C-alpha positions as a Markdown table, in Angstrom:
| # | Residue | x | y | z |
|---|---|---|---|---|
| 1 | Met | 342.3 | 136.1 | 125.4 |
| 2 | Ser | 339.2 | 136.7 | 123.4 |
| 3 | Val | 338.0 | 137.9 | 120.0 |
| 4 | Pro | 334.8 | 139.8 | 119.2 |
| 5 | Pro | 331.5 | 137.9 | 119.5 |
| 6 | Pro | 330.4 | 136.2 | 116.3 |
| 7 | Ser | 327.8 | 138.1 | 114.2 |
| 8 | Ala | 325.2 | 135.3 | 114.6 |
| 9 | Ala | 324.6 | 136.5 | 118.1 |
| 10 | Gly | 323.1 | 139.7 | 116.9 |
| 11 | Gln | 320.7 | 138.1 | 114.4 |
| 12 | Glu | 317.1 | 137.8 | 115.1 |
| 13 | Gly | 316.4 | 134.6 | 117.0 |
| 14 | Gly | 320.0 | 133.8 | 117.3 |
| 15 | Lys | 321.2 | 131.4 | 120.0 |
| 16 | His | 324.4 | 131.4 | 121.9 |
| 17 | Val | 326.1 | 128.1 | 122.7 |
| 18 | Val | 329.0 | 128.0 | 125.2 |
| 19 | Ile | 331.6 | 125.1 | 125.1 |
| 20 | Leu | 333.8 | 124.5 | 128.2 |
| 21 | Gly | 337.1 | 123.1 | 127.0 |
| 22 | Ala | 339.3 | 123.6 | 124.0 |
| 23 | Gly | 340.6 | 120.1 | 123.4 |
| 24 | Val | 340.0 | 118.1 | 120.3 |
| 25 | Ile | 336.4 | 117.3 | 121.3 |
| 26 | Gly | 335.5 | 120.8 | 122.3 |
| 27 | Leu | 336.9 | 122.5 | 119.2 |
| 28 | Ser | 335.3 | 119.8 | 116.9 |
| 29 | Ile | 331.9 | 120.5 | 118.6 |
| 30 | Gly | 332.3 | 124.2 | 118.0 |
| 31 | Ile | 333.2 | 123.7 | 114.3 |
| 32 | Ser | 330.3 | 121.3 | 113.9 |
| 33 | Leu | 327.8 | 123.9 | 115.2 |
| 34 | Leu | 329.2 | 126.8 | 113.1 |
| 35 | Asp | 329.7 | 124.7 | 109.9 |
| 36 | Ala | 326.4 | 122.8 | 110.1 |
| 37 | Pro | 324.6 | 121.7 | 106.9 |
| 38 | Ser | 322.4 | 124.3 | 105.1 |
| 39 | Gln | 319.2 | 122.6 | 106.1 |
| 40 | Ser | 319.9 | 124.0 | 109.6 |
| 41 | Ser | 318.2 | 127.4 | 109.7 |
| 42 | Ala | 319.5 | 128.3 | 113.2 |
| 43 | Pro | 322.0 | 131.1 | 113.4 |
| 44 | Leu | 324.3 | 130.1 | 116.3 |
| 45 | Ala | 326.9 | 132.1 | 118.1 |
| 46 | Val | 329.5 | 129.8 | 119.7 |
| 47 | Thr | 332.0 | 130.6 | 122.5 |
| 48 | Val | 334.7 | 128.3 | 123.8 |
| 49 | Val | 335.9 | 129.0 | 127.3 |
| 50 | Ala | 339.1 | 127.2 | 128.3 |
| 51 | Arg | 342.2 | 127.5 | 130.5 |
| 52 | Asp | 344.4 | 125.8 | 127.9 |
| 53 | Val | 344.2 | 126.5 | 124.1 |
| 54 | Pro | 346.4 | 125.3 | 121.2 |
| 55 | Ser | 349.6 | 127.3 | 120.7 |
| 56 | Ser | 352.3 | 127.6 | 118.1 |
| 57 | Ala | 354.7 | 124.7 | 117.5 |
| 58 | Gly | 357.6 | 124.7 | 120.0 |
| 59 | Thr | 355.5 | 126.0 | 123.0 |
| 60 | Lys | 355.2 | 123.4 | 125.7 |
| 61 | Gln | 351.7 | 122.7 | 127.0 |
| 62 | Pro | 350.9 | 121.4 | 130.5 |
| 63 | Ala | 350.6 | 117.7 | 130.7 |
| 64 | Ser | 347.0 | 118.1 | 131.9 |
| 65 | Tyr | 346.1 | 119.5 | 128.4 |
| 66 | Ala | 345.6 | 115.9 | 127.1 |
| 67 | Ser | 344.8 | 116.7 | 123.5 |
| 68 | Ala | 348.1 | 118.4 | 123.0 |
| 69 | Trp | 350.0 | 115.3 | 124.0 |
| 70 | Ala | 348.2 | 112.5 | 122.1 |
| 71 | Gly | 350.2 | 110.4 | 119.6 |
| 72 | Ala | 348.0 | 110.1 | 117.6 |
| 73 | His | 346.5 | 107.7 | 115.0 |
| 74 | His | 343.1 | 106.4 | 114.0 |
| 75 | Val | 342.9 | 102.8 | 115.1 |
| 76 | Ser | 339.5 | 101.9 | 116.4 |
| 77 | Asp | 338.9 | 99.8 | 119.5 |
| 78 | Ala | 335.1 | 100.2 | 119.5 |
| 79 | Lys | 333.3 | 97.8 | 121.7 |
| 80 | Thr | 329.7 | 99.0 | 120.9 |
| 81 | Ala | 327.8 | 99.9 | 117.8 |
| 82 | Asn | 327.6 | 103.5 | 118.9 |
| 83 | Ser | 331.4 | 103.9 | 119.5 |
| 84 | Arg | 332.0 | 102.2 | 116.2 |
| 85 | Trp | 329.8 | 104.7 | 114.5 |
| 86 | Arg | 331.7 | 107.6 | 116.1 |
| 87 | Asp | 335.0 | 106.2 | 114.9 |
| 88 | Arg | 333.9 | 105.5 | 111.4 |
| 89 | Lys | 332.2 | 108.9 | 111.1 |
| 90 | Thr | 335.4 | 110.6 | 112.3 |
| 91 | Phe | 337.5 | 108.7 | 109.8 |
| 92 | Glu | 335.1 | 109.6 | 107.0 |
| 93 | Val | 335.3 | 113.3 | 107.9 |
| 94 | Met | 339.1 | 113.3 | 108.2 |
| 95 | Gln | 339.4 | 111.7 | 104.8 |
| 96 | Ala | 337.2 | 114.5 | 103.4 |
| 97 | Leu | 339.3 | 117.2 | 105.2 |
| 98 | Ile | 342.4 | 115.8 | 103.5 |
| 99 | Ser | 340.8 | 115.9 | 100.1 |
| 100 | Asn | 339.4 | 119.4 | 100.6 |
| 101 | Thr | 342.6 | 120.9 | 102.0 |
| 102 | Cys | 345.3 | 119.1 | 100.0 |
| 103 | Gly | 343.4 | 118.2 | 96.9 |
| 104 | Val | 343.8 | 114.9 | 95.1 |
| 105 | Arg | 346.7 | 116.1 | 93.0 |
| 106 | Lys | 348.9 | 117.8 | 95.5 |
| 107 | Ser | 350.6 | 115.6 | 98.0 |
| 108 | Ile | 351.9 | 116.6 | 101.5 |
| 109 | Asp | 355.4 | 116.0 | 100.0 |
| 110 | Asp | 354.7 | 118.9 | 97.6 |
| 111 | Leu | 353.8 | 121.2 | 100.5 |
| 112 | Val | 356.9 | 120.3 | 102.4 |
| 113 | His | 359.1 | 120.8 | 99.3 |
| 114 | Glu | 357.5 | 124.3 | 99.0 |
| 115 | Gly | 358.4 | 125.1 | 102.6 |
| 116 | Ser | 354.9 | 124.9 | 103.9 |
| 117 | Ala | 353.9 | 122.9 | 107.0 |
| 118 | Pro | 351.3 | 120.2 | 106.4 |
| 119 | Pro | 348.0 | 122.2 | 106.8 |
| 120 | Leu | 346.2 | 119.5 | 108.6 |
| 121 | Gly | 348.6 | 117.1 | 110.1 |
| 122 | Leu | 346.5 | 114.2 | 108.7 |
| 123 | Phe | 348.1 | 111.7 | 106.3 |
| 124 | Tyr | 347.6 | 108.1 | 105.3 |
| 125 | Thr | 349.8 | 105.3 | 106.5 |
| 126 | Asp | 349.9 | 101.5 | 106.4 |
| 127 | Gln | 349.1 | 100.0 | 109.7 |
| 128 | Ile | 349.7 | 96.6 | 111.3 |
| 129 | Glu | 347.6 | 95.5 | 114.2 |
| 130 | Tyr | 348.6 | 92.6 | 116.5 |
| 131 | Trp | 346.7 | 90.8 | 119.2 |
| 132 | Asp | 348.6 | 88.7 | 121.9 |
| 133 | Ala | 345.4 | 86.9 | 122.8 |
| 134 | Gln | 342.1 | 86.0 | 121.2 |
| 135 | Gln | 340.0 | 89.2 | 120.7 |
| 136 | Asp | 337.5 | 89.9 | 123.4 |
| 137 | Ala | 333.8 | 89.6 | 122.6 |
| 138 | Arg | 332.2 | 93.0 | 121.9 |
| 139 | Glu | 329.1 | 94.0 | 123.7 |
| 140 | Asp | 327.1 | 93.8 | 120.4 |
| 141 | Gly | 328.7 | 90.6 | 119.2 |
| 142 | Glu | 330.4 | 92.2 | 116.2 |
| 143 | Glu | 334.0 | 91.2 | 116.9 |
| 144 | Ser | 334.9 | 91.0 | 113.2 |
| 145 | Lys | 333.8 | 94.5 | 112.5 |
| 146 | Val | 336.2 | 96.3 | 114.8 |
| 147 | Leu | 338.8 | 97.0 | 112.1 |
| 148 | Asp | 337.5 | 95.3 | 108.9 |
| 149 | Trp | 335.9 | 98.5 | 107.6 |
| 150 | Tyr | 339.3 | 100.3 | 107.2 |
| 151 | Pro | 340.6 | 100.6 | 103.6 |
| 152 | Asp | 342.8 | 97.7 | 102.4 |
| 153 | Tyr | 342.0 | 95.5 | 105.4 |
| 154 | Gln | 343.6 | 92.1 | 105.3 |
| 155 | Pro | 344.0 | 89.4 | 108.0 |
| 156 | Leu | 347.6 | 88.4 | 108.5 |
| 157 | His | 348.6 | 84.8 | 107.9 |
| 158 | Arg | 350.0 | 83.0 | 110.9 |
| 159 | Ser | 353.4 | 82.7 | 109.3 |
| 160 | Asp | 353.6 | 86.5 | 109.3 |
| 161 | Leu | 353.0 | 86.9 | 113.1 |
| 162 | Pro | 355.8 | 87.6 | 115.5 |
| 163 | Ala | 356.4 | 85.4 | 118.6 |
| 164 | Gly | 353.7 | 85.9 | 121.3 |
| 165 | Val | 351.1 | 87.1 | 118.8 |
| 166 | Val | 348.0 | 85.0 | 118.0 |
| 167 | Ser | 346.4 | 87.1 | 115.2 |
| 168 | Gly | 346.9 | 90.3 | 113.2 |
| 169 | Cys | 345.8 | 92.4 | 110.3 |
| 170 | Ser | 347.0 | 95.1 | 107.9 |
| 171 | Met | 345.1 | 98.1 | 106.7 |
| 172 | Thr | 345.3 | 101.7 | 105.7 |
| 173 | Thr | 344.6 | 104.4 | 108.3 |
| 174 | Leu | 345.5 | 107.9 | 109.2 |
| 175 | Ser | 348.3 | 109.3 | 111.3 |
| 176 | Ile | 347.5 | 112.5 | 113.2 |
| 177 | His | 350.3 | 115.0 | 113.8 |
| 178 | Val | 348.7 | 116.7 | 116.8 |
| 179 | Ala | 351.1 | 119.7 | 116.7 |
| 180 | His | 349.5 | 120.7 | 113.4 |
| 181 | Tyr | 346.0 | 119.3 | 113.6 |
| 182 | Leu | 345.0 | 120.8 | 117.0 |
| 183 | Pro | 346.0 | 124.3 | 116.0 |
| 184 | Trp | 344.2 | 123.8 | 112.7 |
| 185 | Leu | 341.0 | 123.1 | 114.5 |
| 186 | Phe | 341.6 | 126.2 | 116.7 |
| 187 | Glu | 342.1 | 128.4 | 113.7 |
| 188 | Arg | 339.2 | 126.9 | 111.8 |
| 189 | Phe | 336.8 | 127.5 | 114.7 |
| 190 | Gln | 337.8 | 131.1 | 114.8 |
| 191 | Ala | 337.6 | 131.6 | 111.1 |
| 192 | Leu | 334.0 | 130.4 | 111.2 |
| 193 | Gly | 333.2 | 133.1 | 113.7 |
| 194 | Gly | 333.7 | 131.3 | 116.9 |
| 195 | Arg | 334.9 | 133.2 | 120.0 |
| 196 | Ile | 337.6 | 132.1 | 122.3 |
| 197 | Ile | 337.9 | 133.2 | 125.9 |
| 198 | Gln | 341.0 | 131.8 | 127.7 |
| 199 | Ser | 340.1 | 131.7 | 131.4 |
| 200 | Gln | 340.4 | 129.2 | 134.2 |
| 201 | Val | 336.9 | 128.6 | 135.7 |
| 202 | Lys | 335.9 | 126.9 | 138.9 |
| 203 | Ser | 332.3 | 126.2 | 138.2 |
| 204 | Leu | 329.9 | 125.9 | 135.3 |
| 205 | Gln | 328.4 | 129.2 | 136.3 |
| 206 | Asp | 331.9 | 130.8 | 135.9 |
| 207 | Ala | 332.0 | 129.5 | 132.4 |
| 208 | Leu | 328.7 | 131.0 | 131.5 |
| 209 | Ser | 329.7 | 134.3 | 133.1 |
| 210 | Ala | 333.0 | 134.4 | 131.2 |
| 211 | Ala | 331.2 | 133.7 | 127.9 |
| 212 | Ser | 328.7 | 136.5 | 128.5 |
| 213 | Ser | 331.5 | 139.0 | 129.4 |
| 214 | Asn | 332.7 | 141.8 | 127.1 |
| 215 | Ala | 329.2 | 142.4 | 125.9 |
| 216 | Gly | 328.8 | 138.8 | 124.8 |
| 217 | Pro | 325.2 | 137.5 | 124.4 |
| 218 | Arg | 323.4 | 135.5 | 127.1 |
| 219 | Ala | 324.1 | 131.8 | 126.8 |
| 220 | Asn | 321.3 | 129.5 | 125.8 |
| 221 | Ala | 323.2 | 126.2 | 126.1 |
| 222 | Leu | 326.3 | 124.9 | 127.7 |
| 223 | Val | 328.4 | 122.0 | 126.4 |
| 224 | Val | 330.9 | 120.6 | 128.9 |
| 225 | Ser | 334.1 | 119.0 | 127.5 |
| 226 | Pro | 336.9 | 120.0 | 129.9 |
| 227 | Gly | 339.0 | 116.8 | 129.9 |
| 228 | Leu | 341.0 | 116.5 | 133.1 |
| 229 | Gly | 339.8 | 119.9 | 134.1 |
| 230 | Ala | 336.6 | 118.3 | 135.1 |
| 231 | Arg | 338.2 | 117.3 | 138.4 |
| 232 | Ser | 338.4 | 120.9 | 139.6 |
| 233 | Ile | 335.1 | 122.2 | 138.3 |
| 234 | Glu | 332.1 | 122.5 | 140.7 |
| 235 | Gly | 328.9 | 121.0 | 139.4 |
| 236 | Leu | 330.5 | 118.1 | 137.6 |
| 237 | Gln | 329.7 | 114.8 | 139.3 |
| 238 | Asp | 330.9 | 112.2 | 136.8 |
| 239 | Pro | 333.9 | 110.3 | 138.1 |
| 240 | Thr | 337.2 | 111.3 | 136.5 |
| 241 | Tyr | 340.6 | 109.7 | 136.8 |
| 242 | Val | 344.1 | 110.2 | 135.3 |
| 243 | Leu | 345.7 | 107.8 | 132.8 |
| 244 | Arg | 349.4 | 108.6 | 132.6 |
| 245 | Gly | 350.9 | 108.0 | 129.2 |
| 246 | Gln | 354.6 | 108.3 | 128.4 |
| 247 | Thr | 355.7 | 108.3 | 124.8 |
| 248 | Leu | 359.0 | 108.9 | 123.0 |
| 249 | Leu | 359.7 | 110.9 | 119.8 |
| 250 | Val | 362.1 | 108.8 | 117.8 |
| 251 | Glu | 364.1 | 110.0 | 114.8 |
| 252 | Ala | 364.6 | 107.3 | 112.2 |
| 253 | Pro | 365.2 | 109.1 | 108.8 |
| 254 | Trp | 366.3 | 105.9 | 107.2 |
| 255 | Leu | 362.7 | 104.8 | 107.3 |
| 256 | Glu | 361.8 | 107.3 | 104.6 |
| 257 | His | 358.3 | 107.7 | 103.1 |
| 258 | Arg | 357.2 | 106.7 | 99.6 |
| 259 | Met | 354.3 | 107.8 | 97.5 |
| 260 | Asp | 351.6 | 105.5 | 96.0 |
| 261 | Ala | 349.5 | 106.1 | 92.9 |
| 262 | His | 347.0 | 108.2 | 94.9 |
| 263 | Ala | 349.1 | 111.3 | 95.2 |
| 264 | Ser | 347.4 | 112.7 | 98.2 |
| 265 | Arg | 348.3 | 109.6 | 100.3 |
| 266 | Arg | 351.6 | 109.8 | 102.1 |
| 267 | Arg | 352.8 | 106.3 | 103.1 |
| 268 | Tyr | 355.9 | 105.0 | 104.8 |
| 269 | Arg | 358.3 | 102.3 | 104.1 |
| 270 | Trp | 357.8 | 101.3 | 107.7 |
| 271 | Gln | 354.2 | 101.2 | 108.7 |
| 272 | Gly | 352.5 | 102.0 | 111.9 |
| 273 | Ile | 352.2 | 99.2 | 114.4 |
| 274 | Ser | 350.0 | 98.5 | 117.5 |
| 275 | Val | 349.9 | 95.5 | 119.8 |
| 276 | Val | 346.7 | 94.9 | 121.7 |
| 277 | Arg | 347.2 | 93.0 | 125.0 |
| 278 | Ser | 344.8 | 90.5 | 126.6 |
| 279 | Gln | 343.7 | 93.3 | 128.9 |
| 280 | Gly | 342.2 | 95.0 | 125.9 |
| 281 | Phe | 344.5 | 98.0 | 125.6 |
| 282 | Arg | 347.4 | 99.0 | 123.3 |
| 283 | Asp | 350.6 | 99.4 | 125.3 |
| 284 | Thr | 353.0 | 99.1 | 122.3 |
| 285 | Tyr | 352.7 | 101.3 | 119.3 |
| 286 | Val | 354.7 | 103.0 | 116.5 |
| 287 | Ile | 353.1 | 106.0 | 114.9 |
| 288 | Pro | 354.6 | 107.6 | 111.8 |
| 289 | Arg | 354.7 | 111.4 | 112.3 |
| 290 | Gly | 356.5 | 112.5 | 109.1 |
| 291 | Glu | 360.0 | 113.7 | 108.2 |
| 292 | Gly | 361.5 | 110.4 | 109.5 |
| 293 | Lys | 360.1 | 110.8 | 113.0 |
| 294 | Phe | 357.9 | 108.4 | 115.0 |
| 295 | Ile | 355.9 | 108.5 | 118.2 |
| 296 | Val | 356.4 | 105.3 | 120.1 |
| 297 | Gly | 354.9 | 104.2 | 123.4 |
| 298 | Gly | 353.5 | 103.8 | 125.8 |
| 299 | Thr | 351.9 | 103.5 | 129.2 |
| 300 | Arg | 348.5 | 103.6 | 130.8 |
| 301 | Leu | 349.0 | 104.2 | 134.5 |
| 302 | Lys | 345.9 | 104.9 | 136.4 |
| 303 | Asp | 345.9 | 107.8 | 138.9 |
| 304 | Asp | 349.6 | 108.5 | 138.3 |
| 305 | Glu | 350.0 | 112.3 | 137.9 |
| 306 | Asp | 353.8 | 112.6 | 137.6 |
| 307 | Pro | 354.4 | 114.9 | 134.6 |
| 308 | Glu | 358.1 | 114.1 | 134.2 |
| 309 | Gly | 359.5 | 111.4 | 132.0 |
| 310 | Arg | 361.0 | 108.4 | 133.7 |
| 311 | Ser | 364.2 | 106.8 | 132.3 |
| 312 | Ser | 363.1 | 103.4 | 133.5 |
| 313 | Thr | 359.8 | 103.7 | 131.6 |
| 314 | Thr | 361.8 | 104.8 | 128.5 |
| 315 | Thr | 363.8 | 101.6 | 128.7 |
| 316 | Glu | 360.6 | 99.5 | 129.1 |
| 317 | Ile | 359.0 | 101.2 | 126.1 |
| 318 | Leu | 362.0 | 100.6 | 123.9 |
| 319 | Asp | 362.2 | 97.0 | 124.9 |
| 320 | Arg | 358.6 | 96.4 | 123.8 |
| 321 | Val | 358.7 | 98.5 | 120.7 |
| 322 | Leu | 362.0 | 97.1 | 119.3 |
| 323 | Ala | 360.5 | 93.6 | 119.6 |
| 324 | Val | 358.1 | 94.5 | 116.8 |
| 325 | Cys | 360.0 | 97.3 | 115.1 |
| 326 | Pro | 363.8 | 96.6 | 115.2 |
| 327 | His | 364.3 | 98.9 | 112.3 |
| 328 | Leu | 364.1 | 101.9 | 114.6 |
| 329 | Val | 367.6 | 101.2 | 115.6 |
| 330 | Ser | 370.1 | 103.3 | 113.6 |
| 331 | Pro | 371.9 | 101.1 | 111.1 |
| 332 | Asp | 375.0 | 103.1 | 112.0 |
| 333 | Ala | 374.7 | 102.4 | 115.7 |
| 334 | Thr | 377.8 | 101.0 | 117.4 |
| 335 | Leu | 377.8 | 98.0 | 119.6 |
| 336 | Glu | 378.2 | 100.2 | 122.6 |
| 337 | Glu | 375.2 | 102.3 | 121.5 |
| 338 | Arg | 373.1 | 99.2 | 121.0 |
| 339 | Arg | 374.0 | 98.1 | 124.6 |
| 340 | Ser | 373.1 | 101.5 | 126.0 |
| 341 | Ala | 369.8 | 102.4 | 127.7 |
| 342 | Thr | 368.3 | 103.6 | 124.4 |
| 343 | Arg | 369.6 | 100.6 | 122.5 |
| 344 | Gly | 370.8 | 102.6 | 119.5 |
| 345 | Val | 367.5 | 104.4 | 119.1 |
| 346 | Arg | 367.6 | 108.2 | 118.5 |
| 347 | Val | 365.2 | 109.4 | 121.2 |
| 348 | Ala | 364.6 | 113.1 | 120.5 |
| 349 | Ala | 362.1 | 113.8 | 123.3 |
| 350 | Val | 360.2 | 112.1 | 126.1 |
| 351 | Asn | 356.6 | 113.3 | 126.5 |
| 352 | Val | 354.1 | 112.7 | 129.3 |
| 353 | Gly | 350.3 | 113.3 | 129.0 |
| 354 | Phe | 347.1 | 112.2 | 130.6 |
| 355 | Gly | 344.2 | 110.7 | 128.7 |
| 356 | Gly | 344.1 | 112.0 | 125.1 |
| 357 | Ile | 342.3 | 109.2 | 123.3 |
| 358 | Gly | 339.6 | 111.4 | 121.8 |
| 359 | Tyr | 341.0 | 112.0 | 118.3 |
| 360 | Gln | 339.6 | 108.8 | 116.6 |
| 361 | Ala | 336.1 | 109.5 | 117.8 |
| 362 | Ser | 336.2 | 113.3 | 117.8 |
| 363 | Trp | 333.9 | 114.1 | 114.8 |
| 364 | Gly | 331.4 | 111.4 | 115.7 |
| 365 | Ala | 331.2 | 112.7 | 119.2 |
| 366 | Ala | 330.9 | 116.3 | 117.9 |
| 367 | Phe | 327.9 | 115.4 | 115.7 |
| 368 | Glu | 326.2 | 113.7 | 118.6 |
| 369 | Ala | 326.7 | 116.7 | 120.8 |
| 370 | Arg | 325.3 | 118.9 | 118.0 |
| 371 | Gln | 322.1 | 116.9 | 118.0 |
| 372 | Leu | 321.8 | 117.3 | 121.8 |
| 373 | Val | 322.3 | 121.0 | 121.5 |
| 374 | Tyr | 319.7 | 121.3 | 118.7 |
| 375 | Glu | 317.3 | 119.2 | 120.8 |
| 376 | Ala | 317.9 | 121.4 | 123.9 |
| 377 | Leu | 317.3 | 124.5 | 121.9 |
| 378 | Gly | 314.2 | 123.2 | 120.2 |
| 379 | Leu | 315.8 | 123.2 | 116.7 |
| 380 | Pro | 315.1 | 120.6 | 114.0 |
| 381 | Leu | 317.5 | 117.6 | 114.2 |
| 382 | Leu | 319.8 | 116.8 | 111.4 |
| 383 | Ser | 320.0 | 113.5 | 109.6 |
| 384 | Glu | 322.6 | 110.9 | 110.9 |
| 385 | Glu | 324.5 | 111.3 | 107.6 |
| 386 | Ser | 325.0 | 115.1 | 108.1 |
| 387 | Thr | 328.5 | 116.2 | 108.7 |
| 388 | Leu | 329.9 | 119.7 | 107.8 |
| 389 | Gln | 328.5 | 122.1 | 105.3 |
| 390 | Ser | 332.0 | 122.7 | 103.9 |
| 391 | Leu | 332.4 | 119.0 | 103.1 |
| 392 | Ser | 330.5 | 117.1 | 100.3 |
| 393 | Leu | 329.3 | 114.5 | 102.7 |
| 394 | Val | 325.7 | 115.7 | 103.5 |
């Protein structure tokens, strides 16, 4: 699958950048190159080469297409100053995307009432974060700054903590409805003139050759972001491993949303929740997805490539999730249903993916990649504050 090459390729002095991979990182990089601030005088043509690309809702993607299976929400776990910068920059851009797309007066509820799907799949939600052990020291010694930059951040009082939790906080963050957001990135990239070539490649040279086919211009730079596809591509030597994640889509319409005074912010009567374990990862989370549905999880099983959902894992997930979010159980559930494997929870789907944690750092990573591309092509670098030309953040 391909579309005609972007017009920038034919301009005098134009450069052609090829991106391998159409996950959230690859598409964000492509957009960042085509929607660069006006101080960038370089006309760039950008081609994405990928085996898997976003598809319409209802089409099942392979589990190896990690970006299609993420939860997802924006809750940073940055351990260094650089990773914290990526997460904060991404949050900043996502907020601006909401304002530019939905406006400050038109809520996502209005769009749903009109029969339109949320254009972005991004919306605000209250978030509770728990730790079952003292927070690990960060490499830069900034433990307190992991989450305290989020809007409405407040430490939780000890009396508000559930059993087994030593600390917690509340804040405002963003839920990401991947089934809407990833296709939006895909469409936005093409609307900016980006070219898509859907092809499975075995080497970096294959990617360059595919991008130059159909009278496409010669590539001047290659950006590699293939996700799990890196394991089967010759020329990539960085170690790659699978993290199997199983999640559940739960229907709980009794946990309806509410609106606050800021009409573009959609919030929920029941907030998102994460539990950070002593090992440093979140294995329990509840992510509002809209329309009374929640993504709950999860697992992080290294080198486990089984793409099928496991009933035993479903039971384990529900045991953990209901300990912090008992309201997911239907108030109409019978005693027999509460004693069943699903404990009275309406499980609509069981999903399995591998990896897929790139959303919360995606725009920060894209802007870093853009600087590397500019440096490789001998173009003037942009300021650290630069984001997208279409946003008022430059």
